[in-house]
N, C-alpha and C positions, 0 to 999 in steps of 0.2 A: 899641522896644528895639533898640539897635545891636548888630551882630554883633561878637563878640570879635575883637580884633586878633591877627594871627599874631605869634609871638615874633620878635625880630630875630635874623637868622642871618648867616652869612658871605656868603650870596648877596646879601643886601641891602647889605652893606658894599661888596662888590665892584661891584655895580651902581651904587652911589652914586659910587664912585671913577671908574667908567667913563662917567658921565653917562647911565646907562641905567635908573636907578631910576624907577618909575612915580610920577607926581605925587601920587597918593593915599597913597603910602608915605613920602614925604619928611618930613612933619611927625612921623610916628611915629619914624622913624630919627633925625631931628634931636633929638627929646626923649631918645632913648636915648643919643646921643652926649653930650648935655649932662649926663646923669647918670653917664657913664662917660668921663672925660677921657682915660684911658690909651688907650681904643679910638679916641677922636676924634683923638688925636695920630697913631696908626697910619694912620688913614684919610687924614689930611692929608698924611702922608709918601707914601702911595700916589698921591695926586692930584698932588703935586709931581713924583714920578717920571714919572707919565703925561705931564704938561705938558712935561717936559724931553725925553722920548722923541719926542713929537710935533714939538717944535721942531727936534730933530736930523734928523728924517726929512722935514721939510717940503720941502726942496730936492729930495730924491729923489722925493717924491710928485709934484712938478710937472714932472719930466722926462718927455719923450715915451717911449712904449713902445718898447723896442729892436726893430729891424726883424726880428730872428730870432724874436721872440715874437709878431709880428702874425699873425693868422689867415690872411691872404692869402698871406704868405710861407711859413708852415708848409705850407699846402695846395700851393703851387707846388713846394716841396722834395719833398713826398711824390709829386707827379706826376712830377718828374724822376727820382726813384728807381725808380718804376714803369716809366717809359719805358726806363731803363737795363736793368732786368730783362727787359723784353719784347724789347729788342734782343739781349740775350744768348741768350734762348730762340730767337729767329728765326735768329740766326747759327748756333747749334748745329744746328738743323734743316736749314739750308742746307748746312752742312759734312757732315752725315750723308748728305744727298741726293747731294752731290758724291762722297763716299766710295763710295756704292753705285753711282753711275752710271759712274764711271771716265772717263779721258781728260779733255777740257775739259768737266767735268761741268756747268757752268752753262749750256752751250748747250742741254742737254736741258730746262732749266728756263726758258729765255728764251722770249719771244713769237716767233712765226714772223717771220723777217726781221731779228731783232735781231742786232747785231754786237757784237764785243768792244769795250769802251771803250778808246780809245787809251792811256789811263793804265795800264790793265791789261796791255796788250801791252808797254809800256815798262817797267813794273815787273817783269814776268816776265823780260825780257831782262837787266835790270840785276841782278836777284837771282841768276840763273844765272851771269852773268859773275863776280860777286863770289865766289860759292861756288867755282866752278872755279878761280879765281885763287888764293884764299888757303887752301883746305883742304889743298893739297899742300905748303904751307910748313912746314918743320920748325923753323927757328930763329926766324922772325918771323911766326907765323900771326896775331898780334894786335899792336896798338900799345900798348895798356895792358892789363896782365894782371889777372886776377880778384883778386889780392892787394890791388889798389888800386880795389876796386869802387866805393866812394863817389865817388872822383875820376872814374872812368870814366863813371859814369852822369850825374854833373853836367856833364861835358864834352860828352857826346853830346846830352844834353837841350838844352844851350845852342846847340849847332851846328844842330840840326834844328828848334829852336823848339817842342819838345813835351816836357813832363815825362815821363821814361821810368822804367821799373823793369825790372831784369833778371828775366825770368820764372824761377821756381824749377822746374826740370825734373828734380829729383832722383828723384822717384818713377818716372820713365821711364828712370833710369840715366844721365842726362846731367848733367854738371857744367859750370859756367861756366869757360871758359878766359880770356876777356877780350873786347875789342872794338876797333873802329877807326872813324874817320870816312872816308867815301868821297864822291867827287864825284857830284852828281846834277843832272838837268836843271833842277830847281827850287831848287838851292842845295846842300845837303849831305844825305847819307844816313848812317845808323848801321848797323853790323853787329856783332852779338854772336855769338860762337862758343862752342860747347859740344863736349865729347867724352865718350865712355864708356869703360869698362874694356877694350873690344875695339878701341879706337882709332878708332871711327867718329866723324865730326865732323858737327855740325848747326849751321846758321846761322839767325839771326833778322835779317832785313833790314828796315829801317824808314826811310821817307822821307816828307817833306811833299809833297803834290800840290796844285796850284791848282784842279783840277776838283772837282766835287761828286758824281761817280759813286759808286755803291755796287755792289760786285761781289764774288763769292766764286768762286774757280776752283781747279782742280787741274791740274797739268802734270807730265809725266814725260819726261825725256831720259836715255837710257841707263839707268844704275842710280840716278839721282838723281830723287827725287820732291819736288815743291814744292806746298804749299798757299799761296794768296795771296788777299788781300782788300783792297778799297778801302773806307774808312769815315771819314766826317767830315773829309775833306781829307787823309787820310794813307793810305799804302800799306804793307802788311805782307807779308812772304814768309818761309815756313819751309821750308828745304831740307835734305835728309838722304838718305843712301843706304839708305832704308827703303822698303818697299812702302806702298801707299796705306793699308792697314788699320792698320799700325803707326804711321804718321805722323799719321793723323787725330786720335786723342785728344791728341797733343802740340799740334797746331794749335788744337784747341778750348781747351786749357789756356792757351795763349799769348793767344788771343783774349779769353778771360774776364779775364785779368790786365790786359791793355792797355786793354780797354774800361772796366774798373772804375777 
């Protein structure tokens, strides 16, 4: 005695249209469709739609997987983001150590006998000279004012060969005044100038360097403090008439924005 056949349902019809119907059910479904021509027409329409969809997507199916979706590239991108985060953490720790140590703080962190990288010495002098020269200007402290920030940043980025972004220092009370291009030993340097409601001015000095040194240092001359760092072929210096404690969080914020 044979087992009773299950009634024909939508699952059977859908499976038939999708070429997924088990072989043992095909004769039963075929007999059902022969007895119900209206249902057979609907199934045929579903099959035609399936074939048309497959034909339209055949070219896309044969295309190679986009590079951004390949597992190796996704993993590499994640590693790069992790590396950037670790660099930010390391830089913050070094800046904090410099802030606590005072003076040329990195010397206390260096190995015995280590000397200051030549690029750091050059960067320090250039940043101080630029600060002293332009913060006293009343009529022309900058070449391009903040009202034309998009033009300013595009111009500076092109001249120094690095895409720049004007750091937002509003939470520290400093607003962007503008910037200018300055000569540098390796080509050109960029300087952004900020001021606050008390009239104090702060500069962010950026230039490209050929060396591969990495360094974080603090320096003070008179009433002006400067945090500077060398990283990935570029030098940065933040100068302002602030003490080390007040300038440190500003330097950290600038570092994080420029590193990102």
